[in-house]
A tleap script that builds the chain and sets N, CA, C and O, in Angstrom:
source leaprc.protein.ff14SB
mol = sequence {
  NMET SER ARG GLN VAL PHE CYS ARG LYS TYR
  GLN LYS GLU MET GLU ALA LEU ASP PHE ALA
  PRO PHE PRO GLY ALA LYS GLY GLN GLU LEU
  PHE ASP THR VAL SER LYS GLN ALA TRP GLN
  GLU TRP LEU LYS HIE GLN THR THR LEU ILE
  ASN GLU LYS ARG LEU ASN VAL PHE GLU ALA
  ASP ALA LYS LYS PHE LEU GLU GLU GLN ARG
  GLU LYS PHE PHE ASN ASN ASP GLU SER LEU
  GLU LYS ALA GLU GLY LEU LYS PRO CGLU
}
set mol.1.N position { 83.195 96.826 68.495 }
set mol.1.CA position { 84.617 96.576 68.685 }
set mol.1.C position { 84.884 96.290 70.164 }
set mol.1.O position { 84.329 96.946 71.046 }
set mol.2.N position { 85.728 95.318 70.416 }
set mol.2.CA position { 86.029 94.959 71.798 }
set mol.2.C position { 86.963 95.980 72.444 }
set mol.2.O position { 87.700 96.699 71.770 }
set mol.3.N position { 86.903 96.014 73.749 }
set mol.3.CA position { 87.742 96.933 74.510 }
set mol.3.C position { 89.205 96.543 74.357 }
set mol.3.O position { 89.539 95.359 74.314 }
set mol.4.N position { 90.066 97.535 74.276 }
set mol.4.CA position { 91.506 97.320 74.153 }
set mol.4.C position { 92.196 97.790 75.432 }
set mol.4.O position { 91.695 98.662 76.140 }
set mol.5.N position { 93.343 97.201 75.709 }
set mol.5.CA position { 94.142 97.574 76.864 }
set mol.5.C position { 95.611 97.477 76.465 }
set mol.5.O position { 95.985 96.652 75.631 }
set mol.6.N position { 96.438 98.326 77.067 }
set mol.6.CA position { 97.879 98.203 76.853 }
set mol.6.C position { 98.355 97.107 77.791 }
set mol.6.O position { 98.430 97.304 79.004 }
set mol.7.N position { 98.680 95.940 77.219 }
set mol.7.CA position { 99.046 94.760 78.004 }
set mol.7.C position { 100.462 94.909 78.550 }
set mol.7.O position { 101.414 95.131 77.802 }
set mol.8.N position { 100.579 94.782 79.857 }
set mol.8.CA position { 101.901 94.935 80.463 }
set mol.8.C position { 102.817 93.758 80.153 }
set mol.8.O position { 104.037 93.912 80.215 }
set mol.9.N position { 102.279 92.598 79.825 }
set mol.9.CA position { 103.124 91.456 79.460 }
set mol.9.C position { 103.692 91.636 78.061 }
set mol.9.O position { 104.886 91.430 77.848 }
set mol.10.N position { 102.855 92.014 77.114 }
set mol.10.CA position { 103.282 92.102 75.718 }
set mol.10.C position { 103.656 93.507 75.270 }
set mol.10.O position { 104.141 93.703 74.156 }
set mol.11.N position { 103.429 94.487 76.145 }
set mol.11.CA position { 103.804 95.875 75.874 }
set mol.11.C position { 103.221 96.398 74.562 }
set mol.11.O position { 103.900 97.053 73.772 }
set mol.12.N position { 101.939 96.087 74.358 }
set mol.12.CA position { 101.236 96.612 73.183 }
set mol.12.C position { 99.736 96.560 73.431 }
set mol.12.O position { 99.268 95.875 74.341 }
set mol.13.N position { 98.991 97.288 72.612 }
set mol.13.CA position { 97.526 97.292 72.687 }
set mol.13.C position { 97.002 95.937 72.238 }
set mol.13.O position { 97.373 95.427 71.180 }
set mol.14.N position { 96.136 95.367 73.061 }
set mol.14.CA position { 95.569 94.052 72.755 }
set mol.14.C position { 94.137 94.000 73.266 }
set mol.14.O position { 93.693 94.894 73.985 }
set mol.15.N position { 93.420 92.954 72.892 }
set mol.15.CA position { 92.050 92.778 73.370 }
set mol.15.C position { 92.053 92.596 74.885 }
set mol.15.O position { 92.841 91.824 75.432 }
set mol.16.N position { 91.156 93.321 75.549 }
set mol.16.CA position { 91.093 93.321 77.011 }
set mol.16.C position { 90.225 92.186 77.540 }
set mol.16.O position { 89.460 91.567 76.801 }
set mol.17.N position { 90.361 91.934 78.818 }
set mol.17.CA position { 89.480 90.992 79.511 }
set mol.17.C position { 88.046 91.520 79.465 }
set mol.17.O position { 87.834 92.730 79.387 }
set mol.18.N position { 87.074 90.631 79.513 }
set mol.18.CA position { 85.673 91.024 79.505 }
set mol.18.C position { 85.213 91.525 80.876 }
set mol.18.O position { 84.269 92.310 80.968 }
set mol.19.N position { 85.880 91.069 81.940 }
set mol.19.CA position { 85.541 91.476 83.299 }
set mol.19.C position { 86.763 91.243 84.185 }
set mol.19.O position { 87.678 90.509 83.813 }
set mol.20.N position { 86.770 91.869 85.350 }
set mol.20.CA position { 87.879 91.693 86.295 }
set mol.20.C position { 87.939 90.226 86.726 }
set mol.20.O position { 86.899 89.626 86.996 }
set mol.21.N position { 89.132 89.642 86.793 }
set mol.21.CA position { 89.245 88.221 87.134 }
set mol.21.C position { 88.867 87.892 88.575 }
set mol.21.O position { 88.526 86.748 88.878 }
set mol.22.N position { 88.922 88.870 89.456 }
set mol.22.CA position { 88.433 88.703 90.822 }
set mol.22.C position { 88.155 90.083 91.401 }
set mol.22.O position { 88.611 91.086 90.853 }
set mol.23.N position { 87.407 90.147 92.509 }
set mol.23.CA position { 87.006 91.449 93.058 }
set mol.23.C position { 88.170 92.202 93.702 }
set mol.23.O position { 89.217 91.630 94.004 }
set mol.24.N position { 87.954 93.482 93.899 }
set mol.24.CA position { 88.929 94.288 94.622 }
set mol.24.C position { 89.898 95.024 93.720 }
set mol.24.O position { 89.817 94.961 92.493 }
set mol.25.N position { 90.815 95.723 94.367 }
set mol.25.CA position { 91.777 96.566 93.652 }
set mol.25.C position { 92.689 95.756 92.736 }
set mol.25.O position { 92.975 96.189 91.619 }
set mol.26.N position { 93.149 94.599 93.183 }
set mol.26.CA position { 94.042 93.785 92.351 }
set mol.26.C position { 93.316 93.294 91.101 }
set mol.26.O position { 93.888 93.301 90.011 }
set mol.27.N position { 92.081 92.875 91.246 }
set mol.27.CA position { 91.295 92.450 90.093 }
set mol.27.C position { 91.111 93.583 89.102 }
set mol.27.O position { 91.196 93.376 87.892 }
set mol.28.N position { 90.859 94.788 89.615 }
set mol.28.CA position { 90.694 95.955 88.747 }
set mol.28.C position { 92.003 96.294 88.038 }
set mol.28.O position { 92.001 96.651 86.859 }
set mol.29.N position { 93.118 96.182 88.754 }
set mol.29.CA position { 94.424 96.454 88.139 }
set mol.29.C position { 94.685 95.489 86.980 }
set mol.29.O position { 95.135 95.903 85.911 }
set mol.30.N position { 94.405 94.217 87.194 }
set mol.30.CA position { 94.595 93.227 86.131 }
set mol.30.C position { 93.654 93.516 84.955 }
set mol.30.O position { 94.052 93.398 83.796 }
set mol.31.N position { 92.424 93.888 85.253 }
set mol.31.CA position { 91.440 94.226 84.224 }
set mol.31.C position { 91.943 95.377 83.353 }
set mol.31.O position { 91.704 95.401 82.146 }
set mol.32.N position { 92.640 96.328 83.976 }
set mol.32.CA position { 93.119 97.521 83.280 }
set mol.32.C position { 94.452 97.341 82.573 }
set mol.32.O position { 94.791 98.144 81.704 }
set mol.33.N position { 95.232 96.296 82.923 }
set mol.33.CA position { 96.605 96.208 82.411 }
set mol.33.C position { 96.988 94.877 81.767 }
set mol.33.O position { 98.121 94.716 81.313 }
set mol.34.N position { 96.061 93.926 81.725 }
set mol.34.CA position { 96.391 92.595 81.195 }
set mol.34.C position { 95.429 92.239 80.070 }
set mol.34.O position { 94.218 92.428 80.188 }
set mol.35.N position { 95.979 91.724 78.986 }
set mol.35.CA position { 95.152 91.338 77.844 }
set mol.35.C position { 94.491 89.987 78.079 }
set mol.35.O position { 94.903 89.211 78.940 }
set mol.36.N position { 93.462 89.732 77.294 }
set mol.36.CA position { 92.756 88.451 77.353 }
set mol.36.C position { 93.721 87.303 77.045 }
set mol.36.O position { 93.685 86.267 77.710 }
set mol.37.N position { 94.572 87.482 76.053 }
set mol.37.CA position { 95.540 86.446 75.678 }
set mol.37.C position { 96.511 86.158 76.823 }
set mol.37.O position { 96.759 84.997 77.149 }
set mol.38.N position { 97.061 87.212 77.435 }
set mol.38.CA position { 98.004 87.021 78.543 }
set mol.38.C position { 97.321 86.325 79.719 }
set mol.38.O position { 97.924 85.467 80.364 }
set mol.39.N position { 96.066 86.687 80.004 }
set mol.39.CA position { 95.347 86.054 81.114 }
set mol.39.C position { 95.145 84.566 80.848 }
set mol.39.O position { 95.330 83.748 81.748 }
set mol.40.N position { 94.772 84.210 79.631 }
set mol.40.CA position { 94.576 82.798 79.295 }
set mol.40.C position { 95.891 82.026 79.425 }
set mol.40.O position { 95.905 80.891 79.900 }
set mol.41.N position { 96.986 82.643 79.006 }
set mol.41.CA position { 98.294 81.999 79.136 }
set mol.41.C position { 98.663 81.828 80.611 }
set mol.41.O position { 99.241 80.811 80.997 }
set mol.42.N position { 98.324 82.833 81.440 }
set mol.42.CA position { 98.597 82.710 82.866 }
set mol.42.C position { 97.796 81.555 83.463 }
set mol.42.O position { 98.349 80.770 84.234 }
set mol.43.N position { 96.522 81.429 83.132 }
set mol.43.CA position { 95.700 80.353 83.675 }
set mol.43.C position { 96.299 78.988 83.348 }
set mol.43.O position { 96.294 78.084 84.184 }
set mol.44.N position { 96.806 78.847 82.149 }
set mol.44.CA position { 97.432 77.582 81.752 }
set mol.44.C position { 98.701 77.342 82.573 }
set mol.44.O position { 98.926 76.236 83.065 }
set mol.45.N position { 99.526 78.379 82.718 }
set mol.45.CA position { 100.764 78.248 83.493 }
set mol.45.C position { 100.450 77.966 84.967 }
set mol.45.O position { 101.104 77.138 85.600 }
set mol.46.N position { 99.449 78.657 85.499 }
set mol.46.CA position { 99.050 78.459 86.894 }
set mol.46.C position { 98.608 77.014 87.124 }
set mol.46.O position { 98.982 76.403 88.125 }
set mol.47.N position { 97.828 76.479 86.220 }
set mol.47.CA position { 97.367 75.092 86.335 }
set mol.47.C position { 98.552 74.136 86.349 }
set mol.47.O position { 98.578 73.178 87.121 }
set mol.48.N position { 99.525 74.401 85.497 }
set mol.48.CA position { 100.731 73.570 85.459 }
set mol.48.C position { 101.464 73.633 86.794 }
set mol.48.O position { 101.883 72.601 87.319 }
set mol.49.N position { 101.622 74.837 87.346 }
set mol.49.CA position { 102.295 74.986 88.636 }
set mol.49.C position { 101.545 74.244 89.745 }
set mol.49.O position { 102.156 73.552 90.559 }
set mol.50.N position { 100.232 74.391 89.772 }
set mol.50.CA position { 99.421 73.722 90.795 }
set mol.50.C position { 99.593 72.213 90.706 }
set mol.50.O position { 99.771 71.541 91.721 }
set mol.51.N position { 99.539 71.690 89.502 }
set mol.51.CA position { 99.650 70.244 89.314 }
set mol.51.C position { 101.050 69.729 89.617 }
set mol.51.O position { 101.206 68.761 90.360 }
set mol.52.N position { 102.069 70.368 89.048 }
set mol.52.CA position { 103.427 69.867 89.213 }
set mol.52.C position { 103.937 69.999 90.634 }
set mol.52.O position { 104.673 69.139 91.118 }
set mol.53.N position { 103.550 71.072 91.302 }
set mol.53.CA position { 104.026 71.296 92.670 }
set mol.53.C position { 103.041 70.776 93.709 }
set mol.53.O position { 103.255 70.903 94.914 }
set mol.54.N position { 101.954 70.187 93.211 }
set mol.54.CA position { 100.915 69.612 94.072 }
set mol.54.C position { 100.464 70.608 95.137 }
set mol.54.O position { 100.416 70.302 96.328 }
set mol.55.N position { 100.135 71.811 94.665 }
set mol.55.CA position { 99.724 72.883 95.564 }
set mol.55.C position { 98.276 72.701 95.999 }
set mol.55.O position { 97.419 72.296 95.212 }
set mol.56.N position { 98.024 73.004 97.254 }
set mol.56.CA position { 96.661 73.065 97.767 }
set mol.56.C position { 96.280 74.539 97.743 }
set mol.56.O position { 96.751 75.312 98.579 }
set mol.57.N position { 95.444 74.935 96.809 }
set mol.57.CA position { 95.134 76.355 96.612 }
set mol.57.C position { 94.342 76.962 97.767 }
set mol.57.O position { 94.082 78.165 97.763 }
set mol.58.N position { 93.958 76.165 98.740 }
set mol.58.CA position { 93.263 76.688 99.908 }
set mol.58.C position { 94.238 77.074 101.017 }
set mol.58.O position { 93.840 77.691 102.005 }
set mol.59.N position { 95.510 76.716 100.861 }
set mol.59.CA position { 96.521 77.047 101.859 }
set mol.59.C position { 97.116 78.422 101.568 }
set mol.59.O position { 97.329 78.785 100.412 }
set mol.60.N position { 97.379 79.176 102.625 }
set mol.60.CA position { 97.896 80.540 102.492 }
set mol.60.C position { 99.233 80.577 101.757 }
set mol.60.O position { 99.454 81.466 100.935 }
set mol.61.N position { 100.125 79.634 102.034 }
set mol.61.CA position { 101.437 79.618 101.375 }
set mol.61.C position { 101.303 79.403 99.870 }
set mol.61.O position { 102.015 80.030 99.086 }
set mol.62.N position { 100.397 78.524 99.470 }
set mol.62.CA position { 100.182 78.264 98.048 }
set mol.62.C position { 99.598 79.495 97.363 }
set mol.62.O position { 100.009 79.846 96.257 }
set mol.63.N position { 98.644 80.147 98.016 }
set mol.63.CA position { 98.056 81.372 97.452 }
set mol.63.C position { 99.118 82.444 97.272 }
set mol.63.O position { 99.175 83.103 96.234 }
set mol.64.N position { 99.957 82.618 98.284 }
set mol.64.CA position { 101.014 83.628 98.219 }
set mol.64.C position { 101.984 83.301 97.079 }
set mol.64.O position { 102.369 84.191 96.320 }
set mol.65.N position { 102.378 82.038 96.955 }
set mol.65.CA position { 103.274 81.610 95.892 }
set mol.65.C position { 102.673 81.918 94.522 }
set mol.65.O position { 103.354 82.454 93.647 }
set mol.66.N position { 101.403 81.580 94.339 }
set mol.66.CA position { 100.757 81.815 93.046 }
set mol.66.C position { 100.619 83.307 92.750 }
set mol.66.O position { 100.759 83.720 91.599 }
set mol.67.N position { 100.347 84.116 93.768 }
set mol.67.CA position { 100.278 85.569 93.571 }
set mol.67.C position { 101.628 86.112 93.116 }
set mol.67.O position { 101.698 86.933 92.201 }
set mol.68.N position { 102.701 85.650 93.761 }
set mol.68.CA position { 104.050 86.079 93.376 }
set mol.68.C position { 104.364 85.651 91.945 }
set mol.68.O position { 104.917 86.426 91.164 }
set mol.69.N position { 104.010 84.419 91.610 }
set mol.69.CA position { 104.278 83.912 90.269 }
set mol.69.C position { 103.457 84.662 89.220 }
set mol.69.O position { 103.938 84.908 88.114 }
set mol.70.N position { 102.220 85.027 89.566 }
set mol.70.CA position { 101.373 85.784 88.640 }
set mol.70.C position { 102.018 87.125 88.314 }
set mol.70.O position { 102.069 87.524 87.151 }
set mol.71.N position { 102.507 87.816 89.327 }
set mol.71.CA position { 103.159 89.103 89.096 }
set mol.71.C position { 104.404 88.934 88.221 }
set mol.71.O position { 104.639 89.714 87.298 }
set mol.72.N position { 105.190 87.912 88.524 }
set mol.72.CA position { 106.396 87.642 87.726 }
set mol.72.C position { 106.016 87.337 86.283 }
set mol.72.O position { 106.680 87.800 85.355 }
set mol.73.N position { 104.957 86.564 86.089 }
set mol.73.CA position { 104.509 86.188 84.750 }
set mol.73.C position { 104.152 87.428 83.936 }
set mol.73.O position { 104.622 87.589 82.809 }
set mol.74.N position { 103.327 88.301 84.498 }
set mol.74.CA position { 102.880 89.480 83.755 }
set mol.74.C position { 103.970 90.530 83.599 }
set mol.74.O position { 103.895 91.372 82.705 }
set mol.75.N position { 104.982 90.489 84.461 }
set mol.75.CA position { 106.091 91.436 84.359 }
set mol.75.C position { 107.287 90.850 83.613 }
set mol.75.O position { 108.344 91.478 83.546 }
set mol.76.N position { 107.126 89.653 83.053 }
set mol.76.CA position { 108.191 88.988 82.299 }
set mol.76.C position { 109.466 88.828 83.123 }
set mol.76.O position { 110.575 88.972 82.609 }
set mol.77.N position { 109.291 88.532 84.396 }
set mol.77.CA position { 110.410 88.349 85.317 }
set mol.77.C position { 111.091 87.012 85.018 }
set mol.77.O position { 110.428 85.981 84.905 }
set mol.78.N position { 112.405 87.040 84.892 }
set mol.78.CA position { 113.143 85.824 84.558 }
set mol.78.C position { 113.169 84.803 85.692 }
set mol.78.O position { 113.496 83.640 85.459 }
set mol.79.N position { 112.832 85.215 86.915 }
set mol.79.CA position { 112.840 84.273 88.031 }
set mol.79.C position { 111.516 83.511 88.156 }
set mol.79.O position { 111.295 82.808 89.142 }
set mol.80.N position { 110.641 83.649 87.163 }
set mol.80.CA position { 109.375 82.917 87.129 }
set mol.80.C position { 109.646 81.412 87.149 }
set mol.80.O position { 110.530 80.925 86.443 }
set mol.81.N position { 108.884 80.684 87.959 }
set mol.81.CA position { 108.994 79.227 87.991 }
set mol.81.C position { 108.562 78.667 86.635 }
set mol.81.O position { 107.509 79.030 86.111 }
set mol.82.N position { 109.365 77.800 86.088 }
set mol.82.CA position { 109.059 77.182 84.799 }
set mol.82.C position { 108.472 75.789 85.043 }
set mol.82.O position { 108.705 75.170 86.082 }
set mol.83.N position { 107.717 75.324 84.073 }
set mol.83.CA position { 107.191 73.972 84.139 }
set mol.83.C position { 108.346 72.996 84.018 }
set mol.83.O position { 109.201 73.128 83.142 }
set mol.84.N position { 108.361 72.029 84.895 }
set mol.84.CA position { 109.458 71.068 84.903 }
set mol.84.C position { 109.117 69.808 84.109 }
set mol.84.O position { 110.005 69.053 83.713 }
set mol.85.N position { 107.843 69.593 83.885 }
set mol.85.CA position { 107.414 68.397 83.179 }
set mol.85.C position { 107.282 67.221 84.143 }
set mol.85.O position { 107.878 67.208 85.220 }
set mol.86.N position { 106.513 66.264 83.743 }
set mol.86.CA position { 106.316 65.086 84.586 }
set mol.86.C position { 107.559 64.241 84.604 }
set mol.86.O position { 108.211 64.041 83.579 }
set mol.87.N position { 107.887 63.741 85.795 }
set mol.87.CA position { 109.052 62.878 85.959 }
set mol.87.C position { 108.594 61.596 86.628 }
set mol.87.O position { 107.793 61.637 87.561 }
set mol.88.N position { 109.092 60.456 86.161 }
set mol.88.CA position { 108.703 59.185 86.800 }
set mol.88.C position { 109.161 59.154 88.246 }
set mol.88.O position { 110.234 59.657 88.581 }
set mol.89.N position { 108.344 58.562 89.096 }
set mol.89.CA position { 108.689 58.491 90.525 }
set mol.89.C position { 109.527 57.279 90.807 }
set mol.89.O position { 109.915 57.050 91.953 }
savepdb mol mol.pdb
quit
């Protein structure tokens, strides 16, 4: 049986991540509190944000923005940036 975790996004027991998404305390916190499903949904949302906002993930401001958005996503914060969709230039 796979490991279960109480997912902070969905507020219920769900299948857990197989490993911490990155090293350190924050990675361990996500490993302990985020389900596999929620993490996959975050990755999809993050990719959309990177593409639509043309973020350079190597820049400190972009990293900070994505960290803030990740927290909002998992906490179901209503101020989370939504996908705007492609618009003709």
